[in-house]
C-alpha angles and dihedrals in degrees: 000000000000122000117189090338092307124116101217126180116258104270107004088155090062090047096054108017130243128333100233127166096004129073107221123251108216131202123237114281124256140072116281115234093224145355093276091057091048091050089051090054091051093045091055090045093052091046090053091053103040114199119187133074089261092054099266138075117262114272092241090052092051090046091052092048092049092046091052090048092050094047096048094047095043092050091050091051097041103036107009104066093255139318109285101171141009132184133168131183140160116228136162091289100047140266112348114202125187116189120179129192140178098250128094091198111110120233111269136208112224115218109228128200111227095227095055127082113236135187117204131353096105100097102081094048089050091050091051092051096046099047129080092207131011129181134176116204121188125213134171093272098045133286145306121221114201116193129181117203115193113233099191 
């Protein structure tokens, strides 16, 4: 379903609560081709809705938002059968990201033994730590991941 040119997950309002006091600023519609393009969308969005007392969000907050964006999009491309939808908006609660992919397999946390060297497997735990709310909704064509990153 497309709403105002955006491809939101089914039910993001239920995932993150109401959108009181702030009219959302939405990113341009479309599905980014890669994580860099998704980060560029989020960077423009955060610049349009400046957050700190000096007129911009704190650097660490922006870094967290961009890291979550990168991880969700990269995981969709690498493990989810391809990125099928992307939406980003800033509302009263923070940055709301919706990333959709073509897989019905839920994200997984890999258990690592401390003595072994491992490449990868750190993205989903990072996303879980850096988000205020995180939901995964399954549908016949895959899944939607809705993540709320606090901006204050």
